[in-house]
N, C-alpha and C positions, 0 to 999 in steps of 0.2 A: 193770155200772154203771161209768160213766166220769165223772171230775171233771177239769175244766180249770181250772188255777190260773194267773192272770196275776201274774207277779212271782216269779222263781226265786231271789231273794235269801235272806238268812238267815231272815226271818220266814216266807217261803213254804216253804222246805225244813224249817225247824226247828220249825214250829208248825202252820200251816193244812194244808200238804201232808201232813205226817206224820199228822195226825188223820184227814184224808180217806182216806189209804192204810190206816190202821188200821181204818177203817170198812168196808174192802173194795172201795173204788173203784180202778179202774185210773186212774192219775194222769198227766196231761199238763201239764207246765210250759210256759208261754208267756212269752217275754221278748225283748228286743231286744239283749241282751248276747251277741254271737255266741260269744266264747270260753267263756262260762259255759254256754251251750246245748250247745256241742260237748262240753264236759266231762261234762255230765249224760247226753247221748246215749251216750257211751263207757263210762259207769259202770253196773255192775249193782246197786250199793247205795251208800248213804252212812249215816253215823251221826249221830244227834242225841244229844249228850253233855250231860247235865244236870250243872252244876257248882255245888257248894255242898252244904250239909247235905241228906241224903236223895236225892241225885242218882242217876239211873240212866242207862243207855245204851239207845237204841233203834236198831235197824237197819231202814232203810227200803229196800224193793225195789219192783219193779212200776211203774216210771215211765218216761216218755220226755219229750222236750222239742221245742219248735218255736221257731225264730227268726222272729218275726212281721214283722221288718223285711225279712228276705230271702225269706220265703215266707208272705205274708199270706193267700193262698188256703188254705194248710194250716191256719192258725190259725182261719179262718172255718169250714172244714169240721169241725174238731175240736169247736168250740163248738156247731155246728149239730146234731151227733149226741150231745152230752154230756147227762148228767143234771143236773150241777151245774157252775156257773161261779163262781169266787171270785177275789178280788183281794187283793193286799198290795203295792201299788205306790207309795203316798203319794197323798193326795187330789188334788194338782194334776195327776197323771198320768191320772186317771180319764177325762178328756175325750178322751184319745188312745186309750184302750181302747174307749170307747163305740161308735165306728163299726164296729169289728171284731165286737162282739157284735150290733150292729144288723144287719149283713149276715148274720150267722149266723141271726138270727131270721127274716130274709127267706127264707133257704134251708131253714129247719127244716120238717120234714114237718108238715102241718096236723093229722095224727092222732097225733102224738107227744105224750107228756105235757109239760106246761110245763117249760121250762128253769128251774132254781132259780138265781137270781143273788143273790150276797151279797158286798158290798164289806167286806172285813175290814181296815178302816183305822183309824188313830188320829184319828178325827174323829166329830163328832156326825152321826147320820143319813147316813152315807156312801153307803149303798145308794140312798137317795132322790136324792142328788146324781148318782149313776151313772145311775139310771133316767131322770132329767130329760135327761141328755146323750144317752142312747139314744133317748128319745122325740123329741128334736130331730133326730137322725140319721134317724129314721123318719117325718119329717114327710110324706113322699110315700106312706107305706105304714103308717098308724097301726094298722091291724088286726094287724100283725105283733107289736106290743107285747104282745098277749094271749097270745103263745106263750111267755111267761116269767112267773114269779112272783118278786117282789122282796122280800127280807127284810133288815131292818136287823140288825146284830150289834154286839156289844161284845167286843173282844178284849184280852187282857192277858197279855203275857209279855215279860220283859226279855231282849233278845238283845244282847250286847256286840259291840264291833267285832271283825270276823273276823280271825283269824290266817291269813295266806296259806299257812302250812305245813299248815293243816288240810284244804286242798283243798275238797272238797264237804261234809265233815263240818261240823256246826254246833254251837257251844257255846251253851247256853241256861241260864237259871235253872230250878230244878225247878218253880216255881209257874207254872201257866197257867190261863186261864179263857177260854172262848168261849161267850158267851150269845147266843142267837138268838131273835127274837120269833116266837111261834107263830101270830099272827093271819093272816098271808098263806097259811098252809098248810091251814087248816081241819083235816080229819082225815087229811091226807096229808103229814105232816111227814117229812123225810128221816131216815134212820137214821145218826146220827153219834154213837156212844157217848161220844166225848171232849168233846162239846159239851153244853150243857144249854139247854132251851127254856123261855122265860118268857112269861107273858101280857102283861106290860108291861115293855118293854125300857128305857124312859127312866130309871128309877131306877138300873139297873145301869150304863148308859152314864155317867150323871152321877156315880155313886159312884166309878167307876174314874177318870174324867177329873179330878174334883175332889179325889181322894185320891192315887191313884198318880201321875197325870201332873202335878198341881200340886206334890206333894211331891218328885217326882223332879227336875223342872225347878228348883224352889226350892233343892234340894240343890246342883244344878249351878251356879246363878247365885251363890248365897251362897258356895259353895265356891270358885268361880273368883275371886271378890273377895277371899277369904281366902288365896289362893295355893295351893289344893289342886289336884292333877292328876286325882284319881279321886273318884267319888261316895262310895265306902266311906270314904275318908279324910275327905271333907267331913262326912259324917254323924257321924263319930267326934269331930269338933271340937265341944266343948260350945256354943260361940257359934253355929255353923251349925245344930246340932241344935235349939237353942232357937228359932231363926228358922223352921225347917221346922215344928216342932211348933206354933208360934204360927199359922202359915198354915193348917195342917191342923185345928187346933182350930176355926178360923173356918169352913172348908169343911164340917167335920163338923156344926157347928151348923146350917148351911144345909141339909145333906142330911136331917137329922132333921126340920127344919121343913117342907121342901118335899115329902119323900117318905115321911115317917113311919117311917123306920128306927128300930128300938129303939136308944137311946143305947149300951147295952152291946154290941150287935152292931156298930155303927159304930166304937166304941172298939176292938174286937178287929180289925176290918178295917184301921183306921189303924195299929195296932200291928204287924200283919203287913206292911204296906207299909214301915214303918220298918225292920223286920228284913230285908226284901228289899233295901233300899238299902244296908244294911250288909254285904251278901255280898261279901267281899273277893275271892272266886274270880272274880267277874265282871270285876274290874279295868276298870270302865266309865269312860272319860274324861269329865270334866265338859264338855269341848268338844263331844263327841258328843251328850250329853244336852241341852246348852243350845242347840244349833244351831237355826236358823230362829226367832229371837226375834220377828220381825214376825208370823209366823203365831201364835205362842204368846201374843202380846199382843193378838190381834184380839178382836172384841166377844164372840163366843160360845165362846171358848176357856177354858183352865184357870185364868186369873187374872181377867180382866175380868168374865166372866159371874158367877162367885160373888161377887166384890167388889161388882158393881153390884146384885145381888139383895140382898145384905146391907145395902147403903146404902139401898136402897128400903124395907127393913124397919126403918130407923132404927138399924142397927148399924154402927159404924165398923169397917171391915176393916183394922185396924192391921197385922197380920202379912202380909196379902196386899199391902198397899201397899208394905211393905218389900221383899217379893219382886219386885214390879213395878219398883221402883227398881233393884234388882240386875240385873234382866233388861235394863233400859235401858242399863246400863253394860257389858253383856256384849259382848266382842269376841273373835273367833277368825279368824285369817287365812285359814283354809280354809272359812269359812262366809260365802258372799256376802250372806246376809240380815243378819248382824250388821254387816257393813260398810255395807250399804245403810241400816240403822238409824242408824249413826253419821252418815252423810251427811244423813239427814232430821233428825236431832237438831240438826245445825248449820244447816240451811236453813229449817226451819219454826219458828214460835213455839210455845211450850208449848201454848196453846189449840188451835192448828192440828194439832199432833201428836196430842193427845188425841182430837180428832175424826176425823182421817184414819187413824190407826193403830188406835186402840182403839174407835172407833165410839161414843164417848160425847159427847153434844152439850151445849152450855151449858144450864143449867137442871136437868140430872140431878143428883141428890144426891151422886153420886160425882165430878162434873166438877171442882170446885174442888180437891179433894184430889189428883186425878190431875195437874192443872196444877202443883200444888206439887211433886209427885214428879218430874215431868219437869224442872222448873226446878232442883231439887236435884241431879238426875242430871247436869246440865251443869256443875256446879261442880267 
């Protein structure tokens, strides 16, 4: 069995690739980072080091790597003969990967089992996004799309900024979760013991997005505003923690209403998330966690989607609005999105920004509150 994983970075090596290898797959990393690919090719193993309470070390072997920028044909051939293809590259990069997978499906033997394709990204329905890009690339050969089966997933593991001294070794938090929808597989689901399969993925995706991602980003934005450098320092600040808990109380209320989670189960999940943010061993900079605020403030992301749903239900999302205000003020010199946000804050009116960035139009019950938040963030 062979698995091809696009994205040889920390998530690829320290989470998805590790679990695929532990499941017994020969592992092929595909990336465009030539020095990284060369290092992986030269290595016989690397370590995944869990840092924090209960952490262990895993030694990963049995892998190789392909530089798809230098040898696209090799990447296509690897995918064409693989059993599984996964990604951890960031949602905006999926459109660049899609043509490689599309050409692999063209070349795939017609009698081979369908290629299992899963985009393991920090985004809602990322595999659907990837499938749409692949289908577009196969417009002249639509039958080739049937040579793959596409499954959405929800992934969760905090991986801090890499220390160059670690080389290929990856430091991660002990907690991880990889949920995969069962529907596309019928009775032929893949064997990945480190993942778990669920009939309905939406509750798991939204629980993670609206608890872990909302809370993590809120910790970063409020922490940055309070002058903290790291997430664990921010969440230890009573004022920041109060703001994070307020936002997560609201998202928890929505998750219970929308998906029927037992309140006690959601309370425990939220408490675990807060403990994860407090893991000082991660030393996770608020500037890393807060980067890409334009994406994080978009319509179906971690802030606007739950705030809009609550407003539609007649519930004022006070904690989420405070987090959105902090996100609007977030700046980091090494994050182009935060700088672009600052330019748009200066160039667009508050109503224009709410519509263009957040996707909320006049007449929506959240619109006026967001306009007020944007206006206040300019002061």
